[in-house]
N, C-alpha and C positions, 0 to 999 in steps of 0.2 A: 497297628492301632496306636491311639495317641494313650498316653500316659494317664491315666486318674488324676484327677484335681486332687488333691491333697486340702480337704474341707474341714472346718470346723463348724459346727451345727452347734449355737449357744442359743439356751432358753432361761428366763429368770423373770424375777420382778414382782411386781404385784397386779391387784386387780384379773388381769386375764389369766386364764388356765394355761400357762406357758408349759406345762407337761404334755398335752393335749397338742399343741401348736407346735412345740419343739419334736415330740414324738412322729406328730403326722409330716412334717416338714424331712426329717428323716427318713422315713420310710418312702416318701415320693422321690428323695434324690436317689435312695438304693434301687430301688424299682426300674428309677431312668437310666442307670448304670453311668461310669465313668467319672463317680466321685468315690473317692478316698475318704470315708467319714469318721471324724473323732465327734462323740457328742457330750457337751458339757453342759449342766445345769448350774447357776446360780454365782458361780466362782468367777467374779470380775477380773481376780488377779489373772485369770488367763489371759488378756488381753496385754499384757506386758511379756506374755510368751508364746505369740504369733508367729515367731520363724519358722517353723516348721510347715505352716500353711501358704496353699495358694489363694484361699477364699474363705470368708466369715461367712456364714448366714446366719442372722442374728435376730433374735426376739425378744424383747425387753420391755419393760414400761418401769417408764419414774425411775426411781432410785439415784444415787448419786456415784460421780465418776471421780476418780482422785488425779490427780495431774499427773502421777507418773502413768498412770491405764491409759488417759484422754493422749498423753503424747505418743505412747507406744502405739496405740491404735490407729491417731491419725496419721504418725510417719509412716508404718507399717504399710497402708492403704496407698500413701503415697510415694512410697518407692515402687509402687506397680502391681501391687495385689488386690483383689478382689473384695468388695463388699455388697451383701446383697441383705437389704432388710425388708423386715414381714410387720407390715399392718403397726404394734405399739414400737416398731424400731424409731417411728417418729415421736414418739412420744416418751422416749428414754430421757433421762439429764438434763431435766429442763433449766438447770442452773448452768449448762454448759452451751454458750452459744460456739464455739468451736465444731464440738461435737453434731449441732443442729446443721451449720454449714456443711459438713461432711455428707450428712444423708441428703442434703439437700432442701428440706422443709422440716416443719413439727405442725404437730398435731393443734389443732384449735376448738372443736367442737365433735358431733357426732350426731345426727338423727337417728331416732328409733332402729333397734335389728329390725330389718325387712328384708323384702324381695327389691333388686332395684338393678338397672340395666346398665351396662357398663359397655361402652363403644370404643370402638377402635381408632385412635387419633392417626397412628402411623403405622398402615399396614406393609410398608415395606422394609422395615426394621426386623433385623434375624430375629428377635423378641416377639414379636407380634405378626409375624408374616403368614398371612393364608389363615389369621384367626380373623372371625366375625364378631359383632357384637353379640350380647348372650345375657341372661338374667341369673344374677348369683342373689342367695339369700347370706346377708353378712352385715357386718357393722360398719356405714360407710365413714369414713374421716372426711372431715372439711380441716383443708392442711394450709397454711401460710407458708409457701415455698417461691425457691428462687426463679424468676423468671427466666433465668439461663436456664434451667435443665430440660432435658427434652422429655415432653410427655408423650407415653405410649399410648396410653386409654385414658377413658374419662368418666365420669356418669353426673349426670343431672341432679340438682338438689334446689330448690325453689329456683328454677327456671336457669341456673348458673352451671357450667361444666365444672368438676373439679377433677383434678387429676387422681387416679385410680393407681398408675404406673408410670415410672418415670427411670432416666439414665442419666448419668453426667460424671465427669471425670473430676479426682480429687489427685492435684500433681500428676502422676505418673499412672495411676490407679483407675480402675472403673468401679462406680457405683451404681447399682440399682434396687429401685424401692419399688414396691407392691403394697399398696392398703390394704389389700384383701388378709382375710387370715384371723378373723376375732378369734377362732373358739375352733375345736376340732370338727365339728359339722361345716364350718366352712372352707377348710383346709381339704374338705373332700371333694370340693366342686371342680371340674375338668379344668376350667378355666386358671384357677389359682394354681394348680398342679403345674400346668402348662407355662404359665408366667413365671412361675419358682424354678423350674428345671432349666427353661432356655436363658432367664434373668440370670441364674447361678452359672451357666455356661458362657454366658456372655462375658459376666463379670471377671469370673476366674482366669480367660484367655487373653491375659494381659504378660508381657516378658516380666520376669521376675527382678 
């Protein structure tokens, strides 16, 4: 049996109900198995103490990151670790372009919370293999993103496709981002749960 991924689930920040999202993410990963989870809220200094972990699952909104926290996080991922960002992870640290580059994109705006359809762009990737389009009730993020990211799923807004999930590399590390997961109820959708579990496993499956 493969050793469990040593995983830090981190939640915090303003605006969103980070307690609900963080708790839901933790519960989903625990139910899936294969994750040795530590759960922390709000204390961004933990970003300078990531060495024990293989994977960071991150949900945070706005806020500020210090140079020490930023350098530690980006260096840790680049060394061959995994990062899985949930929803507002793309709206963290608006004044830090290096963090935004690591995530692969950043939040621009969103339409009203509503039902919308998510389509699978790459059905051959291990994260999305076998998945089909599904309706979700969530807050759709419209993102400015690096065209080099590998888009796995998308959704239409005003006739244009916008990414819902992507992967890319940061140094020797792997980054996964999913724009779903605005609140507790959104995190109960099967598609969110599946993408979170598979995306976290994919991101964490890198040599340290």
